[in-house]
C-alpha positions, -999 to +999 in steps of 0.1 A: -145+727+090-121+704+090-124+669+108-114+680+145-115+641+154-085+623+129-057+625+155-023+623+142-005+596+155+008+596+188+039+608+198+064+575+204+084+563+235+117+583+223+095+616+222+081+614+255+094+594+279+076+593+319+082+606+349+097+575+361+120+561+332+156+569+338+165+589+313+187+620+306+159+632+284+140+658+300+105+644+310+075+653+290+034+650+285+009+670+272-033+669+275-049+684+237-083+695+239-107+704+208-132+728+215-158+739+185-164+782+185-176+812+169-143+835+156-150+857+136-172+848+109-172+812+109-172+782+140-139+768+135-118+745+163-101+755+185-072+731+193-055+738+227-023+717+243-011+720+276+032+704+277+046+699+299+085+685+311+110+691+335+115+724+338+087+744+321+055+744+311+035+758+277+003+766+256-001+762+216-038+781+209-044+770+177-074+783+152-083+769+127-080+783+090-112+775+067-093+785+039-058+761+041-043+740+064-019+766+080-034+775+110-034+806+134-015+795+165+000+812+193+026+797+217+029+806+261+063+799+279+053+792+317+089+790+326+088+779+364+112+806+371+098+835+358+071+849+382+067+880+355+057+859+329+025+845+346+004+867+336+003+886+298-013+896+264-002+882+230-022+885+197-023+870+166-042+874+127-075+853+126-083+858+089-088+899+088-094+908+123-076+895+156-073+873+186-061+888+222-055+858+241-054+872+281-040+849+309-027+845+340-009+818+359+009+837+392-018+815+412-018+789+397-023+754+411-003+722+391+001+685+397+016+660+382-002+670+344+008+691+316-033+710+328-032+736+359-060+729+382-071+755+396-065+795+401-060+804+368-076+818+334-074+818+295-093+839+272-091+841+239-109+874+225-122+889+193-136+920+189-161+928+215-160+886+227-149+861+247-152+829+224-132+811+244-124+810+280-096+784+303-099+780+338-117+784+366-110+827+375-137+833+350-145+867+369-115+882+370-107+873+330-141+895+319-130+918+343-090+924+328-106+920+293-139+942+291-152+920+268-186+900+269-194+865+265-195+853+232-235+845+221-220+809+208-203+790+238-182+769+233-186+733+227-153+708+242-155+685+215-130+655+226-099+652+248-069+630+241-043+627+260-007+605+270-006+586+304+024+563+315+030+539+336+039+502+345+014+483+347-013+506+363-029+545+345-053+566+363-067+597+349-092+618+345-127+613+318-156+638+317-179+612+313-216+630+314-230+661+306-211+691+331-178+700+337-174+666+367-152+648+361-141+614+369-107+594+375-103+566+357-080+537+366-063+511+333-048+481+355-030+456+335-015+421+351+016+408+344+032+377+353+019+339+343-003+334+331-029+352+304-029+389+308-063+404+322-078+447+321-091+465+342-109+494+345-125+511+371-145+545+374-143+569+404-128+531+425-158+509+409-146+479+382-167+484+353-150+465+329-129+432+335-108+417+305-097+377+304-077+355+278-064+391+271-046+374+236-073+371+219-096+399+230-066+428+226-095+450+207-134+452+223-160+477+232-182+479+261-214+500+276-213+506+313-238+531+327-223+558+352-250+576+365-275+562+346-262+574+309-249+547+291-208+555+284-188+531+254-154+523+262-132+513+237-102+497+241-067+488+217-033+471+238-019+452+209+009+469+217+013+458+250+008+420+237+026+414+212+055+446+202+090+439+188+099+472+212+131+460+237+146+495+238+118+517+248+088+497+263+058+478+248+047+507+230+012+518+242-027+508+249-055+530+234-082+539+252-113+558+239-142+569+267-174+581+250-207+594+262-238+581+247-271+599+246-291+572+235-316+557+261-303+530+287-319+497+267-309+461+270-279+456+262-284+420+243-307+442+221-274+468+219-247+471+190-218+486+200-217+522+177-197+552+173-163+544+162-146+526+133-111+515+139-085+524+106-056+520+122-044+518+163-037+555+162-065+569+138-105+576+146-134+586+135-163+590+154-199+580+133-217+599+160-215+630+176-206+640+207-177+643+231-145+615+232-119+611+252-086+598+238-059+583+261-029+569+251-010+547+276+019+546+274+034+517+292+070+508+301+088+474+318 
């Protein structure tokens, strides 16, 4: 199985523009989720990418090919003015079998994010099993596909997204077992003096980094609902980027729930990720983690 944790270099600002940035190009954002699911005889990585432009939403599904790097891919365009295209079915081959993709976005609710917030489903079916099911309309999905759930429940490995702003970045992240997402706010000071960084979870400040010119890379452990969350940051490009035409680059933030028992922080050593470059990460321990590329524009 290919390594799901090695991310490609994030898109440059010339490829992805924030919605509040004056530009003639359509603003574009994306969210990528990597699941581990049993498709056919193998456990494979299934990558789900939600994309949003000024006039369109789209969904790309990629299933890992065990034999080579040419993965199996299916794309669904959800043009906002084509109501009849919001419910459908597509099929593609995986090894010697077929994956059927059923979807229904007729009543889906969208926010500023490319991923729908509610009232939709996307079901991936292989033979007699629903191997991956997205959305909250699960009963409707099983009724339409007439297939049973997979004997092996899919496992969400990681989530990666691009967010944009000037000095405040808001998103949501799943930080403990379950499907509840927490509000994340990242803020960086501007103006005279040494820059500072704040990270809040559900309106509670959990990290405050002073002297950011010296601490532009770092990590902390925080306790959330009796669980430890490891938070990593790298804002080198925010502070020292030479780019002028497309803002000041992106900051990298990683939120990784930990399964370890809460101990004295002074005796703990942060482990779990190794930085080879600001855009490439490998976790040294298993488990879900959330990656945020925060694009900062002046």
